[in-house]
C-alpha positions in Angstrom: 136.0 89.5 94.3 139.1 90.1 96.2 139.0 93.8 95.5 135.3 93.8 96.7 136.1 91.7 99.8 138.6 94.4 100.9 136.8 97.5 99.9 133.2 96.7 100.9 134.1 96.0 104.6 136.0 99.2 104.7 133.2 101.2 103.2 130.7 99.5 105.5 132.9 100.2 108.6 133.3 103.8 107.6 129.6 104.2 107.1 128.8 102.5 110.4 131.4 104.6 112.2 130.0 107.8 110.7 126.4 106.9 111.6 127.1 105.9 115.2 129.5 108.7 115.6 127.0 111.2 114.3 124.3 109.8 116.6 126.5 109.9 119.7 127.9 113.3 118.8 124.3 114.6 118.2 123.2 113.2 121.6 126.2 114.9 123.3 125.4 118.2 121.5 121.8 118.0 122.5 122.7 117.6 126.1 125.5 120.2 126.0 123.5 122.9 124.2 120.5 122.3 126.4 122.5 122.7 129.6 124.2 125.9 128.3 120.8 127.4 127.2 119.2 126.6 130.5 122.2 127.9 132.4 122.1 131.2 130.5 118.4 131.4 131.0 118.9 130.9 134.7 121.6 133.6 134.9 119.4 136.1 133.0 116.5 135.3 135.3 118.7 135.8 138.3 119.8 139.2 136.8 116.1 140.3 136.4 115.1 138.8 139.8 117.9 140.6 141.5 116.7 143.9 140.1 113.1 143.1 141.1 114.2 142.2 144.6 116.2 145.4 145.0 113.1 147.3 143.9 111.1 145.6 146.5 113.2 147.2 149.3 112.1 150.7 148.3 108.4 149.9 148.7 108.4 148.4 152.1 107.3 151.5 154.1 104.2 153.6 153.6 104.4 157.2 152.6 104.2 159.5 155.6 104.9 163.2 156.1 108.6 163.8 155.8 109.3 160.4 154.2 110.4 162.0 150.9 114.0 162.5 152.0 114.3 158.9 153.3 112.9 157.6 150.0 115.2 159.8 148.0 118.3 158.5 149.8 117.0 154.9 149.3 116.5 155.5 145.6 120.0 157.0 145.2 121.5 154.1 147.1 119.6 151.7 144.7 121.0 153.4 141.6 124.5 153.0 143.0 124.0 149.3 143.8 122.2 148.3 140.5 124.0 149.9 137.5 121.4 148.5 135.1 118.7 150.8 136.6 118.6 154.0 134.5 115.7 155.7 136.3 113.4 155.0 139.2 109.9 156.4 139.9 108.1 155.9 143.2 104.3 156.2 143.5 102.2 156.3 146.6 99.2 154.2 147.4 96.9 156.4 145.2 99.2 156.1 142.2 100.6 159.6 142.3 104.2 160.2 141.6 106.2 161.1 144.8 109.8 160.7 143.6 111.7 160.4 140.3 115.5 159.9 140.1 117.4 159.3 136.9 121.0 158.8 135.6 120.3 160.7 132.4 117.6 163.2 133.3 116.5 165.6 136.0 115.3 164.3 139.3 111.8 165.3 140.6 110.3 165.2 144.0 106.6 165.6 145.1 105.3 166.3 141.6 102.0 164.5 142.4 101.4 163.4 138.8 98.7 160.8 138.6 100.1 157.6 137.1 97.5 155.2 138.5 96.2 154.4 135.0 99.6 153.5 133.5 100.1 149.9 132.5 103.1 149.5 134.8 101.1 150.6 137.9 98.0 148.6 137.0 100.1 145.5 136.2 102.1 145.7 139.4 99.0 146.2 141.6 97.4 143.1 140.0 100.3 140.7 140.3 102.8 142.6 142.5 105.3 142.6 139.7 105.1 143.6 136.0 107.6 143.4 133.1 107.1 145.7 130.3 108.0 145.1 126.6 111.5 145.8 125.3 112.0 149.2 123.8 115.1 150.8 122.2 116.4 154.1 123.5 117.0 156.3 120.5 116.6 153.1 118.3 119.8 151.7 119.8 120.1 150.4 123.4 117.4 148.0 124.6 115.5 149.0 127.7 112.7 147.4 129.7 110.4 148.6 132.4 110.0 146.7 135.7 107.3 147.6 138.2 107.0 146.2 141.7 104.1 146.9 144.2 104.5 146.8 147.9 102.9 144.2 150.0 100.3 146.8 151.1 98.4 149.2 148.9 99.5 152.2 151.0 103.1 151.4 150.3 102.8 152.3 146.6 104.6 151.1 143.4 108.2 151.4 142.2 108.8 151.6 138.5 112.3 151.3 137.1 113.8 151.6 133.6 116.4 148.9 133.0 119.2 149.1 130.5 119.4 145.6 129.1 122.8 146.2 127.5 124.3 144.9 130.7 123.0 141.4 130.0 125.9 141.3 127.5 128.1 140.4 130.5 126.1 137.2 131.0 125.9 136.3 127.3 129.5 137.0 126.4 130.6 134.6 129.2 128.9 131.7 127.5 131.2 129.6 125.2 130.3 126.3 123.6 133.4 124.8 122.2 135.8 127.3 120.6 133.3 129.6 118.9 129.8 128.7 120.1 127.7 131.6 121.5 124.4 132.5 123.0 121.9 135.2 122.1 118.7 136.5 123.7 115.5 137.3 121.8 112.4 139.0 123.1 108.8 137.8 122.2 108.7 139.5 118.7 112.1 138.0 117.9 114.3 141.1 118.3 117.9 140.8 119.6 118.2 141.8 123.2 121.7 140.4 123.9 124.4 139.2 121.6 128.2 138.6 122.1 128.7 141.2 119.3 127.4 144.3 121.1 127.2 146.2 117.8 124.4 143.9 116.7 122.5 144.8 119.8 123.0 148.5 119.3 121.4 148.2 115.9 118.1 148.0 117.6 115.2 146.2 116.0 117.0 145.9 112.6 115.2 143.0 110.8 118.4 142.0 109.0 119.8 141.0 112.3 116.7 139.6 114.0 115.0 137.8 111.2 117.5 134.8 110.8 117.6 134.3 114.6 113.8 134.5 114.9 113.5 131.9 112.1 116.0 129.7 113.9 113.9 130.0 117.1 110.8 129.0 115.3 112.5 125.9 113.8 113.7 124.8 117.2 110.2 125.2 118.7 108.6 123.3 115.8 111.0 120.4 116.5 109.9 120.1 120.1 112.7 122.1 121.7 115.6 119.8 121.0 118.7 120.8 119.1 118.3 121.5 115.3 120.5 122.3 112.4 119.9 125.8 110.9 121.6 129.1 110.1 122.5 131.9 112.5 122.3 135.7 111.9 125.5 135.6 109.7 124.1 132.8 107.5 126.5 130.2 108.9 125.3 126.6 109.4 125.0 125.9 113.1 123.4 123.4 115.5 121.3 125.2 118.2 119.1 124.7 121.2 117.0 127.2 123.2 115.6 127.7 126.7 112.9 130.2 127.7 113.5 132.8 130.4 110.8 132.4 133.1 108.8 135.5 133.9 109.5 137.4 130.7 108.7 136.4 127.1 112.4 136.0 126.2 114.3 133.1 124.6 118.0 132.2 125.0 119.5 130.5 121.9 122.8 128.7 122.3 124.5 127.6 119.0 127.7 126.1 117.8 129.1 126.1 114.2 128.3 122.9 112.4 131.9 122.4 111.2 133.1 122.6 114.8 130.3 120.6 116.3 130.8 117.6 114.0 134.6 118.1 113.8 135.3 114.7 115.5 133.1 113.0 112.9 134.8 114.7 110.1 138.2 113.6 111.5 136.9 110.0 111.7 135.7 110.2 108.1 139.0 111.5 106.9 140.8 108.6 108.7 138.4 106.1 107.2 138.8 107.6 103.8 142.6 107.4 104.1 142.3 103.7 105.2 139.9 103.1 102.4 142.3 104.5 99.8 145.2 102.4 101.2 143.0 99.3 101.3 141.8 100.0 97.8 145.3 100.4 96.5 146.5 97.2 98.2 143.5 95.2 97.0 143.9 96.6 93.5 147.6 95.6 93.3 146.9 92.2 94.7 143.9 91.7 92.4 145.9 92.7 89.3 148.7 90.3 90.3 146.2 87.4 90.7 144.3 88.3 87.6 147.5 88.2 85.5 148.4 84.9 87.0 145.0 83.5 86.1 144.7 85.1 82.6 146.6 82.3 80.8 144.4 79.4 82.0 141.2 81.5 81.6 142.1 82.3 78.0 142.6 78.6 77.4 139.2 77.9 78.9 137.7 80.6 76.8 139.2 79.3 73.6 138.2 75.8 74.5 134.6 76.7 75.2 134.5 78.6 71.8 135.7 75.4 70.1 133.2 73.2 71.9 130.4 75.7 71.3 131.3 75.6 67.6 130.7 71.8 67.6 134.3 70.7 67.6 133.9 68.2 70.5 137.3 66.6 69.8 139.0 69.7 71.1 140.7 69.3 74.5 141.7 72.1 76.9 145.3 71.6 78.0 145.6 72.9 81.6 147.8 70.7 83.8 147.4 72.5 87.1 145.7 70.8 90.0 143.8 73.9 91.1 140.2 74.9 90.4 141.0 75.9 86.8 142.7 72.6 86.1 139.7 70.7 87.5 137.4 72.9 85.5 139.3 72.2 82.3 139.0 68.4 83.1 135.3 68.8 83.4 135.1 70.7 80.1 137.0 67.9 78.4 134.7 65.3 79.9 131.7 67.3 78.8 133.1 67.6 75.3 133.4 63.8 75.1 129.8 63.3 76.4 128.5 65.9 73.9 130.3 64.1 71.1 128.6 60.8 72.1 125.2 62.6 72.3 125.8 64.2 68.9 126.6 60.9 67.4 123.4 59.4 68.9 121.3 62.2 67.7 122.7 62.0 64.2 122.1 58.2 64.2 118.5 58.7 65.3 118.1 61.5 62.7 119.4 59.2 59.9 117.1 56.4 61.1 114.1 58.7 61.2 114.6 59.7 57.6 113.6 56.3 56.5 112.0 54.6 59.5 109.0 55.3 61.7 109.9 57.1 65.0 109.1 54.0 67.1 111.4 51.9 64.9 114.2 54.5 65.1 113.9 54.7 68.9 114.0 50.9 69.1 117.1 50.6 67.0 118.8 53.3 69.0 117.8 51.8 72.3 119.1 48.3 71.4 122.1 49.6 69.6 121.6 47.0 66.9 119.7 47.4 63.7 119.3 43.6 63.3 115.8 44.1 64.6 115.0 45.5 61.2 116.1 42.4 59.3 113.3 40.4 57.7 111.4 37.9 59.8 108.0 36.3 60.0 105.7 37.5 62.8 102.1 37.4 63.8 101.0 41.0 63.4 97.8 43.0 63.3 97.5 45.4 60.3 95.2 48.4 60.3 94.3 50.6 57.4 92.3 53.8 57.6 91.0 56.0 54.8 88.7 59.0 54.4 85.4 58.6 52.5 84.5 61.2 49.9 87.9 62.9 50.1 88.6 62.8 46.4 85.5 64.9 45.6 86.2 67.1 48.6 89.7 67.9 47.5 88.7 68.6 43.9 86.3 71.4 44.9 88.1 72.8 48.0 91.0 75.3 48.1 94.3 73.6 48.7 95.0 75.4 52.0 91.7 74.2 53.4 92.5 70.6 52.2 95.8 70.7 54.0 94.1 72.1 57.1 91.7 69.2 57.2 94.5 66.7 56.7 96.6 68.3 59.5 93.8 67.9 62.0 93.1 64.4 60.7 96.6 63.0 61.0 97.1 64.8 64.4 94.3 62.9 66.1 95.3 59.6 64.5 98.9 60.1 65.5 97.9 60.6 69.1 95.8 57.5 69.1 98.6 55.4 67.5 101.2 56.6 70.0 98.9 56.0 72.9 98.4 52.3 71.9 102.1 51.6 71.2 101.6 50.8 67.5 103.9 51.7 64.6 102.8 54.0 61.8 104.3 52.3 58.8 103.2 54.7 56.0 100.6 57.2 55.0 99.6 58.3 51.5 97.1 61.0 50.7 94.2 60.5 53.1 95.1 56.9 54.0 97.6 55.3 56.5 98.9 51.9 57.5 99.5 50.9 61.1 101.3 47.8 62.4 100.8 46.3 65.8 103.4 43.8 67.4 106.3 44.7 65.0 108.9 45.9 65.4 107.9 46.8 69.0 106.3 43.6 70.5 102.9 43.8 72.2 101.7 41.3 74.8 98.2 41.1 73.2 98.3 42.4 69.6 94.8 41.5 68.7 93.1 43.2 71.5 95.4 46.2 71.1 94.6 46.4 67.4 90.8 46.4 68.1 91.2 49.1 70.8 93.3 51.2 68.4 90.8 50.8 65.6 87.9 51.9 67.8 90.0 54.9 69.1 90.9 55.9 65.5 87.3 55.8 64.4 86.0 57.7 67.5 88.7 60.4 67.1 88.1 61.0 63.4 84.3 61.0 63.9 84.6 63.9 66.3 86.3 65.8 63.4 83.7 64.6 60.9 81.0 66.3 62.9 82.9 69.6 62.6 83.6 69.0 58.9 80.0 68.3 58.0 78.9 71.4 60.0 81.1 73.3 57.5 79.5 71.5 54.5 82.2 68.9 53.9 80.8 65.5 53.0 83.7 63.4 54.4 83.6 60.1 56.3 86.1 57.6 57.7 86.5 53.8 57.3 88.8 51.3 59.0 89.9 47.8 58.0 92.0 45.5 60.1 93.3 41.9 59.9 95.6 39.7 61.9 97.9 37.0 60.8 101.5 36.0 59.9 103.4 38.5 57.7 107.0 39.1 56.7 108.2 42.3 58.4 111.5 44.1 57.9 113.5 46.7 56.0 113.1 47.2 52.3 114.5 49.8 50.0 117.8 50.8 48.6 121.1 52.3 49.9 119.9 55.9 50.6 116.3 55.1 51.3 114.8 52.3 53.4 111.3 51.7 54.9 110.2 49.3 57.5 107.0 47.5 56.4 105.0 44.3 56.4 104.3 42.0 53.4 101.9 39.2 53.1 98.2 38.2 52.6 97.2 39.7 55.9 98.3 43.1 54.7 96.3 42.8 51.4 93.3 41.6 53.4 93.4 44.6 55.8 93.7 47.0 52.8 90.7 45.4 51.1 88.6 45.5 54.2 89.4 49.2 54.6 88.4 49.8 51.0 85.0 48.0 51.6 84.3 49.8 54.9 81.8 52.6 54.9 81.8 55.8 57.0 81.8 55.0 60.8 82.5 51.3 60.0 85.3 49.1 61.2 85.7 45.8 59.2 87.9 43.0 60.5 88.7 39.4 59.6 87.8 36.3 61.5 91.1 36.2 63.3 90.6 39.6 64.9 86.9 39.0 65.5 87.9 36.0 67.6 90.2 38.3 69.7 87.4 40.7 70.6 87.0 41.4 74.3 83.7 41.9 76.2 83.7 45.7 75.6 83.7 45.2 71.8 80.5 44.2 69.9 81.3 42.1 66.8 78.6 41.7 64.1 79.0 39.0 61.4 78.4 40.4 58.0 78.7 37.0 56.2 81.1 36.1 53.5 81.8 38.9 51.0 83.8 39.1 47.8 86.7 41.6 48.2 88.4 43.2 45.3 91.6 41.4 44.4 90.8 38.2 46.3 89.5 35.1 44.6 87.6 33.6 47.6 84.8 35.1 49.5 86.0 36.1 53.0 84.0 36.2 56.3 83.7 39.8 57.3 82.8 41.2 60.7 81.9 44.7 61.9 83.3 45.9 65.2 81.8 48.6 67.5 82.0 49.6 71.1 79.5 47.9 73.4 78.0 50.7 75.5 79.9 51.5 78.7 83.1 49.4 79.0 82.8 46.4 81.3 86.3 45.2 81.0 88.8 47.0 83.2 91.4 46.9 80.4 89.1 48.6 77.9 90.2 51.9 76.5 
């Protein structure tokens, strides 16, 4: 964490500085390259406009007899003043050649050649000025034709061939940083001007023009701002452009990427150096602290292994007052609490091996098993038993028998738990339930009747399913209330909590006499019946195992419950 606390801020600072530095530097480069491109475009425009204006002076006066000599002198003077003009041709108002002077060819005067249909003459007459496409003299030097018409038709037209190699003076003067440069492309993307004049003299060589033309297309596609691309030599550059007004030319100003983002690279190197120093410092400090903490951490690790293995008596011996010491103290406290919890669970587990769950919980809650000692209490005893189960189990596969018993005891268990009664024992398809012992109930008779009805209704829902599957099974319930001896019986390794007395025998006999859907109770329970229970006297009946005839009553639910306490 210490290492991370040092390194992460350094990395974040370096990344933030690089991002904002890049953004600021890019904005500065956009502005700088844009200004240089527009300045170069303006200079080239001035160069062309200057030639055009000079041509305008020689078409001011109309052609009159004897004007050839004056026009010849003006033309020669123009060639001396404008070195870029290679040749000059003057036409009269009818488009016939009157004078031709050249630096590289023969001069002509009064030839009368009809040039009225040439593109230069037509274009100049239509717009007073005309710029021809770039051509290459002998495939090398770039030339362009400029035609200017006079302000009156009779004045005629002047057509000049311009050597564009002289634009090199404008382009070579442009420097962006140490090695940035500018180039000029015509409409098709051929190089007109370049600081390396040898590239210009290669004419329309596609190996030179294609990369620059592609760079121009990328800049235009990005909306005219600066972009990162590659120049004619394949080097990575950042470039911007500006069009040259009047002619279909483009000035591209570029700077090598390594130079343009040099300040950012320097900042990144500084940040990297700081990061390395900070990382080394954080690493040394972290190792020192880790070694100082290793001993206590090993003790904690060994202690947790001992506690995890169940040896809760183990204690972690760390005497420092820091966080590790307090953590060791908490581990020792936890180990003591886990030992107590384990002892309690083992005690409950031992109790549950021979006691009902409710009895085991009661003993654990009170912390005293004296509640299991024998005593006489008024209790309600309920027996339940399946009818026809013996025959069913004899002709049914064992797995299906167990499936039926699982569902049977599951619904009875939920009903017994819901009414706070205690399941004393179950054998085969029968069970015995005790109400008011060992867990006392405020109204044991009423609770017993409610439980008996709930047991009968829960099992009858299963009986419907069983009979739909062809199983002839029913369920009978017997219950009685009276004084019984309750407590723990058994031997040293096995005990049960149960009830003994005539009331237990009576409840068992009533269950044996009950038919399917029937709940038989004695007079004591019948007298406890609330308003929602319908009690039907069945008279005195002889019960197996009892000498006297016993009054027997049948209990059923009386329609919708009218007692708020009814289940």
